VOSE-650092 format. One line per field, with one value per atom (N, C-alpha, C): x negated, y, z; residue in one letter. Coordinates in Angstrom, 1 decimal. Example, Ala and Ser with C-alpha at 12.3 -4.5 7.8 and 13.67 -1.06 7.14 Angstrom:
2
xx	-13.2;-12.3;-13.2;-12.8;-13.7;-12.9
yy	-5.7;-4.5;-3.3;-2.2;-1.1;0.0
zz	7.8;7.8;7.8;7.1;7.1;7.9
aa	A;A;A;S;S;S
END
This chain:
97
xx	-0.7;-0.9;-0.3;0.5;1.1;0.3;0.3;-0.5;0.4;0.1;0.7;-0.4;-0.2;-1.2;-0.5;-1.2;-0.7;-1.7;-1.3;-2.3;-2.5;-3.7;-4.0;-3.2;-3.0;-2.2;-0.7;-0.2;1.1;1.3;0.2;0.4;1.1;1.9;2.6;2.0;1.2;0.5;-0.4;-1.0;-1.9;-1.2;0.1;0.8;1.7;2.1;3.1;3.7;4.8;5.5;5.6;5.2;5.2;5.9;6.3;6.8;5.9;5.4;4.5;5.1;5.4;5.9;7.1;8.0;9.2;9.0;7.8;7.5;7.3;8.0;7.7;6.4;5.5;4.2;3.9;3.5;3.2;1.7;1.3;-0.1;-0.5;-1.7;-2.2;-3.7;-4.0;-5.4;-5.9;-6.9;-7.5;-9.0;-9.5;-10.9;-11.5;-10.8;-11.4;-11.2;-10.5;-10.3;-8.9;-8.4;-7.0;-6.7;-5.5;-5.0;-3.6;-3.2;-1.9;-1.4;-0.2;0.5;1.9;2.5;3.9;4.7;5.7;6.4;7.3;7.4;8.3;7.4;7.7;7.0;7.4;6.4;6.7;7.6;7.7;8.6;10.1;10.6;12.0;12.2;11.2;11.4;11.5;11.3;11.3;10.2;10.4;9.4;8.2;7.0;5.8;5.3;5.9;5.5;5.6;6.6;6.9;6.1;5.2;4.4;3.4;2.7;1.7;0.3;-0.5;-1.9;-2.8;-3.5;-4.4;-5.7;-6.6;-7.9;-7.7;-8.2;-8.1;-6.9;-6.0;-4.8;-3.5;-2.4;-1.1;-0.2;0.6;1.6;3.0;3.7;5.1;5.9;6.7;7.4;8.6;9.0;10.2;10.0;9.0;8.8;7.3;6.5;5.1;4.1;4.5;3.5;2.4;1.1;0.0;-0.8;-1.2;-1.9;-3.2;-4.2;-5.5;-5.2;-5.5;-5.1;-6.0;-7.2;-8.0;-7.7;-7.3;-7.1;-5.7;-4.8;-3.5;-3.3;-4.4;-4.4;-3.5;-2.7;-1.8;-2.6;-2.7;-3.5;-2.6;-1.3;-0.3;1.0;1.4;2.5;2.1;2.9;2.7;2.3;2.6;2.3;1.6;0.6;-0.1;0.8;0.4;1.1;0.5;1.2;0.7;0.0;-1.2;-2.0;-2.1;-2.5;-2.7;-4.0;-4.5;-5.7;-5.4;-6.2;-6.1;-7.5;-7.7;-9.0;-8.8;-9.9;-9.9;-10.5;-9.8;-10.3;-10.1;-11.2;-11.1;-10.1;-9.1;-8.1;-6.8;-7.0;-5.8;-6.2;-5.2;-5.3;-4.6;-5.3;-4.8;-4.4;-3.2;-2.7;-2.3;-2.8;-2.5;-1.8;-0.8;0.0;0.3
yy	-12.0;-10.9;-9.6;-8.9;-7.7;-6.5;-5.4;-4.2;-2.9;-2.1;-0.7;0.3;1.5;2.5;3.8;4.4;5.6;6.7;7.8;8.9;9.5;9.9;10.5;11.8;12.5;13.7;13.5;12.2;11.9;11.4;11.3;10.8;11.9;11.5;12.5;12.3;13.3;13.2;11.9;11.5;10.4;9.0;9.0;7.8;7.8;6.5;6.4;5.0;4.8;3.6;3.1;1.9;1.3;-0.1;-0.6;-1.9;-2.7;-3.8;-4.6;-6.1;-6.7;-8.0;-8.2;-7.2;-7.3;-7.1;-6.7;-6.4;-4.9;-4.3;-3.0;-2.9;-2.0;-1.9;-0.5;-0.3;1.0;1.2;2.3;2.6;3.8;3.6;4.7;5.0;6.3;6.7;7.3;6.6;7.0;7.1;8.3;8.6;8.1;8.4;8.1;6.6;5.8;4.4;4.1;3.4;3.0;1.7;1.6;0.4;0.1;-1.1;-1.5;-2.6;-2.4;-3.4;-3.5;-4.7;-4.9;-3.9;-3.2;-2.1;-2.6;-3.9;-4.5;-4.9;-4.3;-4.8;-6.2;-7.1;-8.5;-8.6;-7.6;-7.7;-7.8;-6.7;-6.7;-6.1;-6.0;-5.6;-4.1;-3.3;-1.9;-1.4;-0.2;0.3;0.8;0.2;0.6;2.0;2.4;3.6;4.8;4.8;5.9;5.8;4.8;4.6;5.7;5.7;6.7;6.0;6.7;6.3;6.9;6.0;6.4;5.8;6.6;6.1;5.0;3.8;2.7;1.8;2.3;1.4;2.1;1.3;1.8;1.4;2.3;2.0;2.1;1.0;1.0;2.0;2.8;3.9;3.4;2.1;1.6;0.9;0.1;-0.7;-0.7;0.1;0.3;-0.8;-1.8;-2.8;-2.0;-2.5;-1.8;-2.8;-2.3;-3.2;-2.5;-3.4;-2.9;-2.7;-1.5;-1.2;-2.1;-2.4;-3.2;-4.7;-5.2;-6.7;-7.1;-6.2;-6.5;-7.2;-7.4;-8.0;-7.2;-8.0;-7.3;-7.0;-5.8;-5.3;-5.2;-5.0;-5.0;-5.5;-6.7;-7.4;-8.9;-9.6;-11.0;-11.5;-10.8;-11.3;-10.2;-10.7;-9.7;-9.2;-8.0;-7.5;-8.1;-8.2;-8.7;-7.6;-7.9;-6.8;-7.2;-6.2;-6.4;-5.7;-6.2;-5.6;-4.1;-3.2;-1.8;-1.2;-0.6;0.0;1.3;2.1;3.4;3.3;3.9;3.8;5.2;6.0;7.4;8.2;8.7;9.5;8.7;7.4;6.5;5.5;5.0;3.8;2.7;1.6;0.4;-0.6;-1.1;-2.1;-3.4;-4.5;-5.8;-6.7;-7.4;-8.3;-9.6
zz	-15.2;-14.2;-14.8;-14.0;-14.4;-13.8;-14.5;-14.2;-14.2;-13.2;-13.2;-13.0;-13.6;-13.6;-13.0;-12.0;-11.4;-11.6;-12.2;-12.3;-10.9;-10.6;-9.3;-9.2;-10.2;-10.2;-9.8;-9.9;-9.6;-8.2;-7.4;-6.0;-5.2;-4.3;-3.4;-2.0;-1.6;-0.4;-0.2;-1.4;-1.4;-1.4;-1.8;-1.9;-3.1;-3.5;-4.6;-4.5;-5.1;-5.1;-6.6;-6.8;-8.2;-8.1;-9.3;-9.3;-10.3;-9.8;-10.6;-10.6;-11.7;-11.7;-10.8;-10.8;-10.0;-8.5;-8.1;-6.6;-6.4;-5.4;-5.1;-4.3;-4.7;-4.1;-3.7;-2.4;-1.9;-2.1;-2.7;-3.1;-2.3;-1.6;-0.8;-1.3;-1.3;-1.6;-0.3;0.2;1.5;1.4;1.7;1.7;0.4;-0.8;-2.1;-2.5;-1.7;-2.1;-2.1;-3.2;-3.3;-2.6;-2.1;-1.4;-1.9;-2.0;-2.4;-1.6;-1.0;-0.2;-0.6;-0.4;-0.7;0.1;-0.4;0.2;1.4;1.5;2.6;3.8;4.9;6.1;6.4;6.8;7.0;8.3;9.1;10.3;9.9;9.3;8.9;7.5;6.7;5.3;5.1;6.2;6.0;5.1;4.4;3.5;4.1;3.8;4.3;3.7;2.6;1.9;2.9;3.8;4.7;6.0;6.1;7.3;7.4;8.6;8.9;8.7;7.9;7.6;8.7;9.4;10.5;10.1;9.5;9.1;8.0;8.4;7.4;7.8;8.6;8.9;8.6;8.5;8.2;9.3;9.9;10.9;10.4;10.4;10.0;10.8;10.1;10.7;11.5;11.3;11.9;13.3;13.3;14.6;15.1;14.4;14.9;14.6;13.7;13.4;12.6;12.8;12.3;11.4;10.2;9.3;8.8;8.6;8.0;6.5;5.9;4.5;3.6;3.9;3.0;2.9;4.1;4.1;4.3;4.8;5.1;6.5;7.2;8.5;9.5;10.2;11.2;12.5;12.8;14.0;15.2;14.9;16.0;15.4;15.8;15.3;15.0;14.3;14.1;12.7;11.7;10.3;9.5;8.7;7.8;6.7;6.2;5.0;3.8;2.7;1.5;0.7;0.3;-0.4;-1.9;-2.7;-4.1;-4.5;-5.6;-6.1;-6.6;-6.2;-6.6;-6.8;-8.0;-8.3;-9.0;-8.8;-9.4;-10.8;-11.8;-13.2;-13.7;-13.6;-14.1;-13.2;-13.8;-13.1;-12.8;-12.7;-12.4;-11.4;-10.7;-9.9;-10.7;-10.8;-11.5;-10.4;-10.4;-9.5;-10.3;-9.8;-10.4;-9.4;-10.0;-9.2;-10.0
aa	M;M;M;S;S;S;V;V;V;A;A;A;R;R;R;I;I;I;R;R;R;L;L;L;A;A;A;D;D;D;L;L;L;D;D;D;E;E;E;G;G;G;R;R;R;A;A;A;L;L;L;V;V;V;E;E;E;V;V;V;G;G;G;G;G;G;V;V;V;E;E;E;I;I;I;A;A;A;V;V;V;F;F;F;M;M;M;V;V;V;E;E;E;G;G;G;R;R;R;P;P;P;H;H;H;A;A;A;L;L;L;A;A;A;N;N;N;A;A;A;C;C;C;P;P;P;H;H;H;Q;Q;Q;G;G;G;N;N;N;P;P;P;L;L;L;L;L;L;V;V;V;G;G;G;E;E;E;V;V;V;L;L;L;G;G;G;E;E;E;S;S;S;L;L;L;V;V;V;C;C;C;A;A;A;F;F;F;H;H;H;G;G;G;W;W;W;K;K;K;F;F;F;D;D;D;L;L;L;A;A;A;T;T;T;G;G;G;A;A;A;C;C;C;L;L;L;F;F;F;G;G;G;D;D;D;E;E;E;P;P;P;A;A;A;R;R;R;I;I;I;F;F;F;E;E;E;A;A;A;E;E;E;L;L;L;A;A;A;G;G;G;E;E;E;E;E;E;I;I;I;V;V;V;V;V;V;R;R;R;A;A;A
END
């Protein structure tokens, strides 16, 4: 299992992009909880990092597919987003893939 660490101070508007085990992962800090999803929308591979966070969901900026940040479940569209383990460890978010 590969690990990436992101300092909370390095987040840009509550988000960051990391690579873990060769996979680009979009990391979001929402209401004090970290979330990590594959940066490629399952619809057409567009970057989820630029999507809009609405409460506990993420809307893809390109075609409007909507995902639950905690589970990756697709709330609008046909396929779930791939999620990764993300946890808060002091002043860092630790992502495992």
